[in-house]
N, CA, C and O atoms as a GROMACS GRO file, in nm:
protein
  464
    1MET      N    1 -10.698  -8.808  11.246
    1MET     CA    2 -10.561  -8.767  11.273
    1MET      C    3 -10.534  -8.622  11.208
    1MET      O    4 -10.476  -8.532  11.269
    2LYS      N    5 -10.580  -8.613  11.085
    2LYS     CA    6 -10.557  -8.483  11.022
    2LYS      C    7 -10.639  -8.374  11.080
    2LYS      O    8 -10.598  -8.258  11.076
    3LYS      N    9 -10.759  -8.406  11.137
    3LYS     CA   10 -10.847  -8.316  11.196
    3LYS      C   11 -10.781  -8.254  11.331
    3LYS      O   12 -10.786  -8.135  11.362
    4ILE      N   13 -10.722  -8.353  11.401
    4ILE     CA   14 -10.649  -8.310  11.526
    4ILE      C   15 -10.529  -8.222  11.500
    4ILE      O   16 -10.503  -8.128  11.575
    5PHE      N   17 -10.454  -8.254  11.392
    5PHE     CA   18 -10.326  -8.180  11.350
    5PHE      C   19 -10.383  -8.044  11.312
    5PHE      O   20 -10.335  -7.942  11.361
    6LEU      N   21 -10.484  -8.041  11.225
    6LEU     CA   22 -10.540  -7.904  11.176
    6LEU      C   23 -10.595  -7.822  11.298
    6LEU      O   24 -10.579  -7.700  11.294
    7LEU      N   25 -10.654  -7.874  11.400
    7LEU     CA   26 -10.703  -7.805  11.508
    7LEU      C   27 -10.585  -7.749  11.584
    7LEU      O   28 -10.586  -7.632  11.623
    8LEU      N   29 -10.475  -7.838  11.606
    8LEU     CA   30 -10.360  -7.774  11.686
    8LEU      C   31 -10.293  -7.660  11.611
    8LEU      O   32 -10.244  -7.567  11.675
    9VAL      N   33 -10.287  -7.663  11.477
    9VAL     CA   34 -10.218  -7.552  11.401
    9VAL      C   35 -10.305  -7.435  11.414
    9VAL      O   36 -10.250  -7.327  11.434
   10VAL      N   37 -10.445  -7.440  11.406
   10VAL     CA   38 -10.534  -7.326  11.415
   10VAL      C   39 -10.514  -7.264  11.566
   10VAL      O   40 -10.494  -7.143  11.582
   11LEU      N   41 -10.521  -7.356  11.676
   11LEU     CA   42 -10.508  -7.302  11.806
   11LEU      C   43 -10.372  -7.235  11.828
   11LEU      O   44 -10.367  -7.128  11.890
   12LEU      N   45 -10.264  -7.291  11.781
   12LEU     CA   46 -10.138  -7.224  11.797
   12LEU      C   47 -10.128  -7.085  11.725
   12LEU      O   48 -10.065  -6.992  11.775
   13ASN      N   49 -10.192  -7.077  11.611
   13ASN     CA   50 -10.190  -6.948  11.535
   13ASN      C   51 -10.276  -6.854  11.616
   13ASN      O   52 -10.233  -6.740  11.633
   14ILE      N   53 -10.381  -6.885  11.662
   14ILE     CA   54 -10.470  -6.795  11.746
   14ILE      C   55 -10.393  -6.740  11.863
   14ILE      O   56 -10.395  -6.620  11.893
   15ASN      N   57 -10.324  -6.835  11.929
   15ASN     CA   58 -10.244  -6.776  12.046
   15ASN      C   59 -10.136  -6.686  12.003
   15ASN      O   60 -10.106  -6.589  12.073
   16ARG      N   61 -10.076  -6.711  11.895
   16ARG     CA   62  -9.969  -6.615  11.841
   16ARG      C   63 -10.032  -6.486  11.801
   16ARG      O   64  -9.974  -6.381  11.827
   17ILE      N   65 -10.136  -6.486  11.745
   17ILE     CA   66 -10.205  -6.357  11.706
   17ILE      C   67 -10.244  -6.272  11.830
   17ILE      O   68 -10.225  -6.150  11.829
   18ASN      N   69 -10.298  -6.336  11.936
   18ASN     CA   70 -10.327  -6.256  12.054
   18ASN      C   71 -10.226  -6.228  12.142
   18ASN      O   72 -10.248  -6.149  12.234
   19ALA      N   73 -10.111  -6.282  12.129
   19ALA     CA   74  -9.995  -6.253  12.224
   19ALA      C   75  -9.938  -6.115  12.202
   19ALA      O   76  -9.940  -6.060  12.091
   20GLN      N   77  -9.886  -6.059  12.313
   20GLN     CA   78  -9.828  -5.929  12.301
   20GLN      C   79  -9.684  -5.949  12.258
   20GLN      O   80  -9.625  -6.054  12.284
   21LYS      N   81  -9.628  -5.850  12.194
   21LYS     CA   82  -9.489  -5.863  12.146
   21LYS      C   83  -9.408  -5.784  12.237
   21LYS      O   84  -9.434  -5.667  12.265
   22GLN      N   85  -9.295  -5.858  12.291
   22GLN     CA   86  -9.197  -5.796  12.378
   22GLN      C   87  -9.093  -5.713  12.288
   22GLN      O   88  -9.047  -5.760  12.184
   23ILE      N   89  -9.063  -5.595  12.331
   23ILE     CA   90  -8.984  -5.515  12.255
   23ILE      C   91  -8.859  -5.479  12.346
   23ILE      O   92  -8.873  -5.435  12.460
   24VAL      N   93  -8.740  -5.499  12.289
   24VAL     CA   94  -8.624  -5.456  12.357
   24VAL      C   95  -8.533  -5.395  12.254
   24VAL      O   96  -8.477  -5.466  12.170
   25ASN      N   97  -8.515  -5.252  12.258
   25ASN     CA   98  -8.432  -5.189  12.166
   25ASN      C   99  -8.307  -5.140  12.228
   25ASN      O  100  -8.297  -5.111  12.347
   26TYR      N  101  -8.207  -5.134  12.135
   26TYR     CA  102  -8.077  -5.090  12.186
   26TYR      C  103  -8.037  -4.958  12.105
   26TYR      O  104  -8.088  -4.937  11.995
   27TYR      N  105  -7.954  -4.879  12.157
   27TYR     CA  106  -7.915  -4.770  12.076
   27TYR      C  107  -7.829  -4.818  11.957
   27TYR      O  108  -7.758  -4.918  11.970
   28PRO      N  109  -7.834  -4.752  11.848
   28PRO     CA  110  -7.763  -4.799  11.731
   28PRO      C  111  -7.606  -4.803  11.756
   28PRO      O  112  -7.548  -4.719  11.824
   29VAL      N  113  -7.547  -4.906  11.698
   29VAL     CA  114  -7.410  -4.929  11.708
   29VAL      C  115  -7.355  -4.934  11.848
   29VAL      O  116  -7.244  -4.888  11.875
   30SER      N  117  -7.437  -4.995  11.941
   30SER     CA  118  -7.390  -5.007  12.082
   30SER      C  119  -7.476  -5.127  12.149
   30SER      O  120  -7.568  -5.184  12.090
   31THR      N  121  -7.436  -5.155  12.270
   31THR     CA  122  -7.502  -5.264  12.347
   31THR      C  123  -7.586  -5.192  12.454
   31THR      O  124  -7.637  -5.258  12.544
   32ILE      N  125  -7.603  -5.060  12.446
   32ILE     CA  126  -7.669  -4.996  12.553
   32ILE      C  127  -7.822  -4.998  12.527
   32ILE      O  128  -7.875  -4.963  12.421
   33LEU      N  129  -7.885  -5.044  12.636
   33LEU     CA  130  -8.028  -5.060  12.622
   33LEU      C  131  -8.106  -4.930  12.607
   33LEU      O  132  -8.081  -4.839  12.687
   34LYS      N  133  -8.199  -4.912  12.510
   34LYS     CA  134  -8.273  -4.794  12.480
   34LYS      C  135  -8.413  -4.795  12.546
   34LYS      O  136  -8.456  -4.696  12.605
   35GLU      N  137  -8.479  -4.905  12.534
   35GLU     CA  138  -8.614  -4.916  12.586
   35GLU      C  139  -8.663  -5.063  12.587
   35GLU      O  140  -8.625  -5.145  12.503
   36THR      N  141  -8.747  -5.091  12.683
   36THR     CA  142  -8.807  -5.225  12.692
   36THR      C  143  -8.954  -5.212  12.724
   36THR      O  144  -8.996  -5.118  12.790
   37GLY      N  145  -9.033  -5.311  12.676
   37GLY     CA  146  -9.175  -5.304  12.702
   37GLY      C  147  -9.254  -5.403  12.608
   37GLY      O  148  -9.194  -5.485  12.536
   38LYS      N  149  -9.378  -5.393  12.612
   38LYS     CA  150  -9.464  -5.475  12.519
   38LYS      C  151  -9.561  -5.393  12.428
   38LYS      O  152  -9.610  -5.287  12.465
   39LEU      N  153  -9.583  -5.445  12.313
   39LEU     CA  154  -9.677  -5.384  12.227
   39LEU      C  155  -9.800  -5.472  12.212
   39LEU      O  156  -9.794  -5.594  12.207
   40ASP      N  157  -9.916  -5.398  12.204
   40ASP     CA  158 -10.035  -5.476  12.186
   40ASP      C  159 -10.046  -5.523  12.044
   40ASP      O  160  -9.957  -5.495  11.964
   41LYS      N  161 -10.147  -5.593  12.008
   41LYS     CA  162 -10.171  -5.641  11.877
   41LYS      C  163 -10.179  -5.544  11.770
   41LYS      O  164 -10.166  -5.574  11.652
   42SER      N  165 -10.204  -5.416  11.819
   42SER     CA  166 -10.223  -5.300  11.716
   42SER      C  167 -10.092  -5.233  11.704
   42SER      O  168 -10.076  -5.140  11.625
   43GLY      N  169  -9.994  -5.280  11.783
   43GLY     CA  170  -9.863  -5.213  11.763
   43GLY      C  171  -9.839  -5.100  11.862
   43GLY      O  172  -9.735  -5.034  11.853
   44PHE      N  173  -9.926  -5.075  11.955
   44PHE     CA  174  -9.923  -4.967  12.061
   44PHE      C  175  -9.850  -5.014  12.181
   44PHE      O  176  -9.853  -5.133  12.210
   45PRO      N  177  -9.784  -4.928  12.252
   45PRO     CA  178  -9.715  -4.967  12.381
   45PRO      C  179  -9.835  -5.010  12.482
   45PRO      O  180  -9.944  -4.952  12.480
   46THR      N  181  -9.808  -5.108  12.563
   46THR     CA  182  -9.903  -5.151  12.676
   46THR      C  183  -9.817  -5.187  12.792
   46THR      O  184  -9.699  -5.223  12.783
   47GLY      N  185  -9.885  -5.175  12.903
   47GLY     CA  186  -9.819  -5.208  13.037
   47GLY      C  187  -9.698  -5.112  13.061
   47GLY      O  188  -9.691  -5.000  13.010
   48LYS      N  189  -9.609  -5.163  13.140
   48LYS     CA  190  -9.496  -5.084  13.187
   48LYS      C  191  -9.386  -5.077  13.087
   48LYS      O  192  -9.351  -5.183  13.035
   49TRP      N  193  -9.330  -4.974  13.056
   49TRP     CA  194  -9.220  -4.955  12.972
   49TRP      C  195  -9.099  -4.883  13.043
   49TRP      O  196  -9.121  -4.792  13.124
   50LYS      N  197  -8.977  -4.922  13.014
   50LYS     CA  198  -8.864  -4.851  13.062
   50LYS      C  199  -8.780  -4.787  12.953
   50LYS      O  200  -8.754  -4.851  12.851
   51TYR      N  201  -8.740  -4.669  12.971
   51TYR     CA  202  -8.660  -4.585  12.865
   51TYR      C  203  -8.536  -4.551  12.940
   51TYR      O  204  -8.536  -4.508  13.056
   52TYR      N  205  -8.417  -4.576  12.860
   52TYR     CA  206  -8.285  -4.550  12.920
   52TYR      C  207  -8.214  -4.435  12.836
   52TYR      O  208  -8.237  -4.415  12.717
   53SER      N  209  -8.133  -4.369  12.909
   53SER     CA  210  -8.052  -4.258  12.841
   53SER      C  211  -7.936  -4.321  12.763
   53SER      O  212  -7.916  -4.442  12.776
   54LYS      N  213  -7.858  -4.247  12.683
   54LYS     CA  214  -7.768  -4.310  12.602
   54LYS      C  215  -7.632  -4.348  12.689
   54LYS      O  216  -7.540  -4.410  12.637
   55ASN      N  217  -7.629  -4.311  12.803
   55ASN     CA  218  -7.529  -4.369  12.895
   55ASN      C  219  -7.565  -4.490  12.974
   55ASN      O  220  -7.486  -4.540  13.054
   56GLY      N  221  -7.692  -4.540  12.951
   56GLY     CA  222  -7.738  -4.664  13.004
   56GLY      C  223  -7.815  -4.652  13.135
   56GLY      O  224  -7.858  -4.755  13.188
   57THR      N  225  -7.833  -4.541  13.186
   57THR     CA  226  -7.911  -4.523  13.316
   57THR      C  227  -8.059  -4.510  13.284
   57THR      O  228  -8.100  -4.461  13.179
   58LEU      N  229  -8.135  -4.554  13.379
   58LEU     CA  230  -8.281  -4.543  13.355
   58LEU      C  231  -8.320  -4.394  13.354
   58LEU      O  232  -8.300  -4.319  13.450
   59ASP      N  233  -8.378  -4.355  13.237
   59ASP     CA  234  -8.430  -4.214  13.217
   59ASP      C  235  -8.564  -4.199  13.274
   59ASP      O  236  -8.580  -4.112  13.360
   60TYR      N  237  -8.664  -4.273  13.239
   60TYR     CA  238  -8.798  -4.267  13.277
   60TYR      C  239  -8.877  -4.408  13.259
   60TYR      O  240  -8.832  -4.494  13.183
   61GLU      N  241  -8.983  -4.425  13.325
   61GLU     CA  242  -9.068  -4.539  13.308
   61GLU      C  243  -9.205  -4.480  13.291
   61GLU      O  244  -9.242  -4.378  13.348
   62ILE      N  245  -9.282  -4.554  13.204
   62ILE     CA  246  -9.418  -4.516  13.180
   62ILE      C  247  -9.516  -4.643  13.198
   62ILE      O  248  -9.488  -4.751  13.145
   63ASP      N  249  -9.614  -4.626  13.263
   63ASP     CA  250  -9.718  -4.733  13.265
   63ASP      C  251  -9.830  -4.685  13.179
   63ASP      O  252  -9.908  -4.599  13.217
   64TRP      N  253  -9.836  -4.746  13.056
   64TRP     CA  254  -9.935  -4.706  12.958
   64TRP      C  255 -10.065  -4.743  12.988
   64TRP      O  256 -10.153  -4.692  12.918
   65GLU      N  257 -10.098  -4.823  13.078
   65GLU     CA  258 -10.231  -4.867  13.113
   65GLU      C  259 -10.293  -4.743  13.190
   65GLU      O  260 -10.413  -4.720  13.172
   66ILE      N  261 -10.225  -4.667  13.267
   66ILE     CA  262 -10.279  -4.558  13.342
   66ILE      C  263 -10.216  -4.424  13.312
   66ILE      O  264 -10.245  -4.322  13.375
   67ASN      N  265 -10.122  -4.427  13.208
   67ASN     CA  266 -10.051  -4.301  13.164
   67ASN      C  267  -9.985  -4.236  13.273
   67ASN      O  268 -10.004  -4.117  13.298
   68TYR      N  269  -9.905  -4.312  13.341
   68TYR     CA  270  -9.830  -4.259  13.457
   68TYR      C  271  -9.677  -4.273  13.426
   68TYR      O  272  -9.624  -4.377  13.388
   69ILE      N  273  -9.612  -4.152  13.447
   69ILE     CA  274  -9.470  -4.158  13.421
   69ILE      C  275  -9.386  -4.123  13.558
   69ILE      O  276  -9.433  -4.053  13.648
   70LYS      N  277  -9.270  -4.176  13.561
   70LYS     CA  278  -9.177  -4.147  13.660
   70LYS      C  279  -9.040  -4.116  13.591
   70LYS      O  280  -8.986  -4.198  13.517
   71LYS      N  281  -8.987  -3.999  13.617
   71LYS     CA  282  -8.872  -3.952  13.561
   71LYS      C  283  -8.756  -3.962  13.661
   71LYS      O  284  -8.782  -3.947  13.781
   72TYR      N  285  -8.624  -3.988  13.619
   72TYR     CA  286  -8.536  -4.013  13.711
   72TYR      C  287  -8.412  -3.910  13.682
   72TYR      O  288  -8.385  -3.879  13.566
   73TYR      N  289  -8.338  -3.858  13.792
   73TYR     CA  290  -8.214  -3.802  13.771
   73TYR      C  291  -8.112  -3.902  13.712
   73TYR      O  292  -8.129  -4.024  13.725
   74ALA      N  293  -8.008  -3.851  13.648
   74ALA     CA  294  -7.901  -3.942  13.594
   74ALA      C  295  -7.836  -4.039  13.704
   74ALA      O  296  -7.788  -4.149  13.679
   75THR      N  297  -7.843  -3.981  13.820
   75THR     CA  298  -7.787  -4.067  13.940
   75THR      C  299  -7.876  -4.173  14.001
   75THR      O  300  -7.842  -4.247  14.093
   76GLY      N  301  -8.002  -4.175  13.936
   76GLY     CA  302  -8.101  -4.284  13.974
   76GLY      C  303  -8.206  -4.241  14.072
   76GLY      O  304  -8.296  -4.320  14.100
   77GLU      N  305  -8.202  -4.118  14.127
   77GLU     CA  306  -8.315  -4.086  14.225
   77GLU      C  307  -8.422  -4.039  14.145
   77GLU      O  308  -8.405  -3.989  14.034
   78LEU      N  309  -8.548  -4.056  14.208
   78LEU     CA  310  -8.670  -4.015  14.142
   78LEU      C  311  -8.677  -3.856  14.127
   78LEU      O  312  -8.660  -3.781  14.223
   79LYS      N  313  -8.702  -3.815  14.005
   79LYS     CA  314  -8.696  -3.671  13.985
   79LYS      C  315  -8.852  -3.608  13.986
   79LYS      O  316  -8.880  -3.507  14.051
   80GLU      N  317  -8.940  -3.675  13.914
   80GLU     CA  318  -9.087  -3.631  13.912
   80GLU      C  319  -9.169  -3.746  13.874
   80GLU      O  320  -9.121  -3.845  13.817
   81GLU      N  321  -9.302  -3.732  13.907
   81GLU     CA  322  -9.389  -3.837  13.872
   81GLU      C  323  -9.539  -3.784  13.860
   81GLU      O  324  -9.575  -3.686  13.924
   82GLY      N  325  -9.616  -3.846  13.782
   82GLY     CA  326  -9.758  -3.808  13.762
   82GLY      C  327  -9.815  -3.853  13.638
   82GLY      O  328  -9.742  -3.903  13.552
   83ARG      N  329  -9.946  -3.840  13.621
   83ARG     CA  330 -10.022  -3.872  13.506
   83ARG      C  331 -10.012  -3.771  13.406
   83ARG      O  332  -9.981  -3.655  13.432
   84PHE      N  333 -10.044  -3.820  13.274
   84PHE     CA  334 -10.030  -3.727  13.155
   84PHE      C  335 -10.127  -3.785  13.046
   84PHE      O  336 -10.176  -3.898  13.048
   85ILE      N  337 -10.147  -3.695  12.955
   85ILE     CA  338 -10.231  -3.713  12.829
   85ILE      C  339 -10.132  -3.763  12.728
   85ILE      O  340 -10.046  -3.684  12.690
   86PRO      N  341 -10.133  -3.891  12.676
   86PRO     CA  342 -10.030  -3.939  12.584
   86PRO      C  343 -10.017  -3.865  12.458
   86PRO      O  344  -9.905  -3.845  12.412
   87GLU      N  345 -10.137  -3.814  12.388
   87GLU     CA  346 -10.128  -3.752  12.278
   87GLU      C  347 -10.054  -3.609  12.283
   87GLU      O  348  -9.993  -3.565  12.185
   88THR      N  349 -10.064  -3.547  12.390
   88THR     CA  350 -10.010  -3.403  12.417
   88THR      C  351  -9.898  -3.396  12.508
   88THR      O  352  -9.818  -3.302  12.500
   89GLY      N  353  -9.885  -3.487  12.596
   89GLY     CA  354  -9.789  -3.489  12.711
   89GLY      C  355  -9.826  -3.385  12.828
   89GLY      O  356  -9.744  -3.356  12.915
   90VAL      N  357  -9.949  -3.334  12.823
   90VAL     CA  358  -9.996  -3.242  12.921
   90VAL      C  359 -10.026  -3.328  13.053
   90VAL      O  360 -10.085  -3.436  13.057
   91HIS      N  361  -9.971  -3.257  13.162
   91HIS     CA  362  -9.979  -3.322  13.291
   91HIS      C  363 -10.136  -3.309  13.343
   91HIS      O  364 -10.205  -3.212  13.314
   92ILE      N  365 -10.176  -3.406  13.414
   92ILE     CA  366 -10.320  -3.412  13.464
   92ILE      C  367 -10.309  -3.478  13.613
   92ILE      O  368 -10.225  -3.563  13.642
   93GLY      N  369 -10.395  -3.432  13.691
   93GLY     CA  370 -10.399  -3.497  13.832
   93GLY      C  371 -10.268  -3.436  13.906
   93GLY      O  372 -10.206  -3.338  13.866
   94LYS      N  373 -10.239  -3.511  14.016
   94LYS     CA  374 -10.122  -3.468  14.105
   94LYS      C  375  -9.989  -3.494  14.032
   94LYS      O  376  -9.963  -3.600  13.976
   95TRP      N  377  -9.910  -3.391  14.037
   95TRP     CA  378  -9.781  -3.398  13.968
   95TRP      C  379  -9.677  -3.361  14.082
   95TRP      O  380  -9.691  -3.256  14.145
   96ILE      N  381  -9.577  -3.446  14.105
   96ILE     CA  382  -9.478  -3.424  14.212
   96ILE      C  383  -9.336  -3.422  14.152
   96ILE      O  384  -9.293  -3.508  14.074
   97VAL      N  385  -9.266  -3.316  14.197
   97VAL     CA  386  -9.122  -3.296  14.160
   97VAL      C  387  -9.042  -3.302  14.287
   97VAL      O  388  -9.071  -3.232  14.384
   98TYR      N  389  -8.937  -3.389  14.286
   98TYR     CA  390  -8.849  -3.416  14.394
   98TYR      C  391  -8.708  -3.361  14.385
   98TYR      O  392  -8.659  -3.350  14.272
   99ASP      N  393  -8.641  -3.326  14.488
   99ASP     CA  394  -8.493  -3.282  14.475
   99ASP      C  395  -8.410  -3.409  14.468
   99ASP      O  396  -8.467  -3.518  14.468
  100LYS      N  397  -8.285  -3.400  14.462
  100LYS     CA  398  -8.199  -3.515  14.454
  100LYS      C  399  -8.200  -3.600  14.582
  100LYS      O  400  -8.173  -3.720  14.580
  101ASN      N  401  -8.231  -3.538  14.688
  101ASN     CA  402  -8.244  -3.608  14.824
  101ASN      C  403  -8.374  -3.677  14.855
  101ASN      O  404  -8.397  -3.734  14.961
  102GLY      N  405  -8.458  -3.668  14.754
  102GLY     CA  406  -8.593  -3.737  14.766
  102GLY      C  407  -8.702  -3.652  14.829
  102GLY      O  408  -8.816  -3.696  14.838
  103LYS      N  409  -8.669  -3.528  14.872
  103LYS     CA  410  -8.775  -3.442  14.929
  103LYS      C  411  -8.859  -3.367  14.823
  103LYS      O  412  -8.806  -3.321  14.721
  104ILE      N  413  -8.981  -3.358  14.848
  104ILE     CA  414  -9.073  -3.293  14.751
  104ILE      C  415  -9.035  -3.141  14.735
  104ILE      O  416  -9.025  -3.067  14.833
  105LYS      N  417  -9.016  -3.103  14.616
  105LYS     CA  418  -8.996  -2.969  14.582
  105LYS      C  419  -9.124  -2.895  14.547
  105LYS      O  420  -9.149  -2.786  14.597
  106THR      N  421  -9.203  -2.954  14.462
  106THR     CA  422  -9.330  -2.897  14.432
  106THR      C  423  -9.430  -3.013  14.413
  106THR      O  424  -9.396  -3.128  14.386
  107GLN      N  425  -9.553  -2.972  14.430
  107GLN     CA  426  -9.678  -3.067  14.422
  107GLN      C  427  -9.784  -2.997  14.364
  107GLN      O  428  -9.841  -2.912  14.433
  108THR      N  429  -9.823  -3.018  14.244
  108THR     CA  430  -9.916  -2.939  14.175
  108THR      C  431 -10.027  -3.022  14.126
  108THR      O  432  -9.999  -3.131  14.077
  109VAL      N  433 -10.158  -2.980  14.134
  109VAL     CA  434 -10.264  -3.060  14.083
  109VAL      C  435 -10.322  -2.984  13.962
  109VAL      O  436 -10.355  -2.866  13.963
  110TYR      N  437 -10.329  -3.072  13.856
  110TYR     CA  438 -10.381  -3.016  13.720
  110TYR      C  439 -10.508  -3.077  13.694
  110TYR      O  440 -10.527  -3.194  13.730
  111ASP      N  441 -10.610  -3.001  13.627
  111ASP     CA  442 -10.740  -3.056  13.586
  111ASP      C  443 -10.714  -3.138  13.464
  111ASP      O  444 -10.600  -3.158  13.421
  112GLU      N  445 -10.839  -3.190  13.405
  112GLU     CA  446 -10.820  -3.275  13.290
  112GLU      C  447 -10.766  -3.207  13.163
  112GLU      O  448 -10.727  -3.274  13.067
  113ASN      N  449 -10.763  -3.074  13.164
  113ASN     CA  450 -10.707  -3.000  13.056
  113ASN      C  451 -10.558  -2.960  13.070
  113ASN      O  452 -10.490  -2.910  12.980
  114GLY      N  453 -10.514  -2.989  13.197
  114GLY     CA  454 -10.368  -2.954  13.220
  114GLY      C  455 -10.358  -2.821  13.284
  114GLY      O  456 -10.247  -2.769  13.296
  115THR      N  457 -10.467  -2.761  13.328
  115THR     CA  458 -10.456  -2.634  13.397
  115THR      C  459 -10.458  -2.645  13.547
  115THR      O  460 -10.535  -2.723  13.602
  116GLU      N  461 -10.370  -2.563  13.620
  116GLU     CA  462 -10.350  -2.564  13.754
  116GLU      C  463 -10.480  -2.533  13.815
  116GLU      O  464 -10.492  -2.527  13.938
   0.00000   0.00000   0.00000
C-alpha cells in the first residue's frame, strides 16, 4: 500500500512539473485585464497570448510558437499583422498593414534580416 501511495505522489509531481503555467495579469490597482497566456516550464511565453490596453481593449495578440503578431486599432479592427524576430522585434516575411475599414494599406516582404 505504501508503494502505491508513493508511486501516486511521484506521478502527480511529474505531471505538475511538466504542466504549463497559465498567466492572467491585471493592471495594478484595477480589474482591467493586462495579458493572458501560458508559460513553459522555463518561464517563457508559449502558445497564443493576448495583450490589452489600459482601457481594456485588445491591443495585440502574439502566437509565440511561430512568432506571429496581430495588432489592433482601439476600436477593435485589425491594424497590422506579420512575423517577427522576438529578440529584436524586426519584421520578417510578409507584413500587412490595414486601414480601419479592413482594406490593405501596405504589404511588405522582409528577408530574414528584416530588410525589404
